[in-house]
ZATORKE-339740 format. One line per field, with one value per residue (C-alpha): x, y, z; residue number from 1. Coordinates in steps of 0.02 Angstrom, whole numbers, plus 50000, padded with zeros to 5 digits. Example, Ala and Ser with C-alpha at 12.3 -4.5 7.8 and 13.67 -1.06 7.14 Angstrom:
BEGIN
u <- [50615, 50684] .
v <- [49775, 49947] .
w <- [50390, 50357] .
i <- [1, 2] .
This chain:
BEGIN
u <- [51208, 51150, 50986, 50970, 50983, 50894, 50875, 50997, 51040, 51067, 51183, 51276, 51098, 51047, 51119, 51084, 51014, 50867, 50819, 50812, 50770, 50664, 50616, 50531, 50647, 50783, 50940, 50936, 50932, 50820, 50928, 50924, 50915, 50754, 50815, 50785, 50603, 50579, 50648, 50742, 50625, 50527, 50365, 50245, 50321, 50213, 50059, 49911, 49871, 49672, 49622, 49433, 49366, 49205, 49121, 48978, 48934, 48838, 48921, 49084, 49068, 49002, 49149, 49261, 49193, 49230, 49396, 49407, 49316, 49447, 49605, 49549, 49533, 49708, 49776, 49654, 49549, 49393, 49307, 49359, 49298, 49143, 49144, 49172, 49045, 48910, 48939, 48942, 48780, 48710, 48765, 48777, 48615, 48714, 48716, 48814, 48830, 48880, 48731, 48547, 48596, 48388, 48416, 48607, 48544, 48382, 48444] .
v <- [49271, 49217, 49277, 49303, 49125, 49028, 48860, 48796, 48615, 48523, 48403, 48259, 48181, 48315, 48397, 48529, 48396, 48341, 48495, 48534, 48372, 48287, 48370, 48532, 48668, 48730, 48816, 48972, 49142, 49280, 49399, 49592, 49593, 49502, 49387, 49524, 49498, 49328, 49162, 49048, 48953, 48812, 48730, 48862, 48995, 48891, 48892, 49006, 49066, 49149, 49218, 49268, 49368, 49344, 49435, 49337, 49462, 49608, 49734, 49663, 49723, 49886, 49897, 49863, 49995, 50128, 50084, 50059, 50231, 50327, 50231, 50260, 50453, 50447, 50377, 50485, 50324, 50394, 50260, 50144, 50239, 50274, 50078, 50040, 50205, 50127, 49958, 50044, 50136, 49979, 49847, 49953, 50064, 50245, 50376, 50432, 50600, 50607, 50475, 50440, 50247, 50193, 50272, 50144, 50000, 49981, 49833] .
w <- [51226, 51070, 50990, 50815, 50724, 50596, 50699, 50844, 50835, 51025, 51038, 50962, 50913, 50838, 50653, 50539, 50370, 50504, 50520, 50357, 50284, 50398, 50561, 50487, 50556, 50443, 50477, 50338, 50439, 50371, 50277, 50272, 50498, 50480, 50621, 50735, 50725, 50644, 50663, 50515, 50375, 50443, 50368, 50440, 50326, 50166, 50250, 50245, 50412, 50457, 50580, 50639, 50823, 50894, 51026, 51091, 51240, 51220, 51357, 51298, 51132, 51194, 51321, 51172, 51056, 51204, 51202, 51001, 50979, 51095, 51026, 50828, 50867, 50934, 50777, 50670, 50608, 50601, 50509, 50643, 50806, 50745, 50691, 50905, 50936, 50841, 50929, 51119, 51096, 51003, 51141, 51289, 51269, 51258, 51137, 50995, 50953, 50768, 50698, 50758, 50826, 50733, 50581, 50599, 50645, 50538, 50427] .
i <- [1, 2, 3, 4, 5, 6, 7, 8, 9, 10, 11, 12, 13, 14, 15, 16, 17, 18, 19, 20, 21, 22, 23, 24, 25, 26, 27, 28, 29, 30, 31, 32, 33, 34, 35, 36, 37, 38, 39, 40, 41, 42, 43, 44, 45, 46, 47, 48, 49, 50, 51, 52, 53, 54, 55, 56, 57, 58, 59, 60, 61, 62, 63, 64, 65, 66, 67, 68, 69, 70, 71, 72, 73, 74, 75, 76, 77, 78, 79, 80, 81, 82, 83, 84, 85, 86, 87, 88, 89, 90, 91, 92, 93, 94, 95, 96, 97, 98, 99, 100, 101, 102, 103, 104, 105, 106, 107] .
C-alpha cells in the first residue's frame, strides 16, 4: 500500500503538470523523512494559518480549568496549571490553595 507520497494523480485525465501548475497540489515530496507526517507541497503551505479559542460557558471553563491544572502539573508546567486553577475557582466557585481568589480577580 502506498503511504508516503507527495501527490497521487489518478486516471489518464489527470497528470503531474495539472497538479504543479493548475490544480494547486504538487508532487514534490517532503525531504528527510517528513513524508511520514506531512503531505506534499500545495498552495496551503504558503498561507498563514491562525487559530483562536473562546470558551463562552462559565462551567465549561471551570471544568477545563480543573483538567488543565492536573495535566499541566503532570508535565511540570506550574504556570499553566495555576492559570487553569484560577479559572476553575473563578467560574466554578471552588477554592485554590496557593492564592486568595479575591486578590487575583480585582482587576
